[in-house]
C-alpha positions in Angstrom: 6.8 -16.5 -22.4 8.6 -13.4 -23.0 10.7 -14.2 -26.1 8.2 -15.8 -28.5 8.2 -12.9 -31.0 11.7 -11.5 -30.9 14.9 -13.5 -31.6 17.3 -13.3 -28.7 21.0 -13.9 -29.1 23.5 -14.6 -26.3 25.4 -11.3 -25.5 28.7 -11.1 -23.6 28.6 -9.8 -20.1 31.6 -7.6 -21.2 29.4 -5.9 -23.8 27.9 -2.4 -23.2 24.6 -4.1 -22.6 26.2 -6.5 -20.1 27.7 -3.7 -18.2 24.4 -1.8 -18.2 22.5 -4.9 -16.8 25.1 -5.4 -14.1 25.0 -1.8 -13.1 21.2 -1.8 -12.9 21.2 -5.0 -10.8 23.9 -3.5 -8.6 22.3 -0.1 -8.2 18.6 -1.1 -7.7 17.4 -3.0 -4.8 14.6 -4.8 -6.8 14.5 -4.8 -10.5 12.2 -6.5 -13.0 13.3 -7.0 -16.6 9.9 -7.2 -18.3 7.9 -6.7 -21.5 4.7 -4.7 -21.5 2.9 -7.5 -23.4 3.9 -10.4 -21.2 1.3 -11.9 -18.8 4.0 -13.5 -16.7 5.6 -10.1 -16.2 2.2 -8.7 -15.2 1.9 -11.5 -12.7 5.3 -10.8 -11.1 4.6 -7.1 -10.9 1.2 -7.7 -9.3 2.9 -9.8 -6.6 5.3 -7.0 -5.9 2.5 -4.4 -6.0 0.6 -6.4 -3.4 3.3 -5.4 -1.0 3.7 -1.8 -2.3 7.3 -2.8 -3.1 9.7 -0.2 -4.4 11.1 -1.7 -7.6 12.5 -0.7 -10.9 11.0 -2.0 -14.1 13.0 -2.2 -17.4 10.5 -2.8 -20.2 12.6 -4.5 -22.8 10.1 -4.1 -25.7 10.3 -0.4 -25.3 14.1 -0.1 -25.7 16.2 -0.3 -28.8 18.7 -2.5 -26.9 16.0 -4.7 -25.4 16.8 -7.8 -27.4 20.5 -7.5 -26.5 19.7 -6.9 -22.8 17.5 -10.0 -22.9 20.5 -11.9 -24.4 22.7 -10.8 -21.5 20.0 -11.9 -19.0 19.9 -15.3 -20.7 23.7 -15.6 -20.2 23.3 -14.5 -16.6 20.3 -16.6 -15.6 20.2 -19.5 -18.0 16.9 -18.4 -19.7 15.9 -15.6 -21.9 12.2 -15.5 -21.0 10.8 -12.6 -19.1 10.4 -11.5 -16.4 13.8 -11.8 -14.8 13.5 -10.6 -11.2 16.5 -9.6 -9.1 16.5 -8.7 -5.4 19.6 -7.2 -3.9 21.6 -8.3 -6.9 20.4 -11.9 -6.7 18.4 -13.5 -9.4 15.1 -14.7 -7.8 13.2 -16.1 -10.8 10.5 -15.4 -13.3 6.8 -14.8 -13.0 5.9 -18.3 -11.8 8.7 -18.3 -9.2 7.7 -14.8 -7.9 4.1 -15.8 -7.6 5.0 -19.0 -5.8 7.2 -17.1 -3.3 4.3 -14.7 -2.8 1.8 -17.5 -2.3 4.1 -19.1 0.2 4.5 -15.9 2.1 8.2 -15.7 1.4 8.3 -12.7 -1.0 7.3 -10.2 1.7 10.2 -11.3 3.9 12.6 -11.0 1.1 11.3 -7.5 0.3 11.5 -6.4 3.9 15.1 -7.8 4.3 16.0 -5.7 1.2 14.3 -2.6 2.6 12.1 -2.5 -0.5 8.9 -2.2 1.6 
């Protein structure tokens, strides 16, 4: 899971990081909040790549504010693990959920509906 090595604290949605996360989710059709070392993140990105999806990746472990952003995501989604995947502003799930949607043939339709492929 994505938060095994860095402590994550809950961060207000009104904080600068909260506003940043909300802006990213609003401005990007598909966004993956990820860590470069996370196998579940790689799994989610592979599923998106299978469809040549256009998506934005935010690598939290490469940002100074990554832990705080992860805290915002925890407040928004109920879990601080990564990945956290959003399509058209809606939280879709983590790596296992994205893989399951892909295996069931549902991810492609969601990406098409969002004009991400």
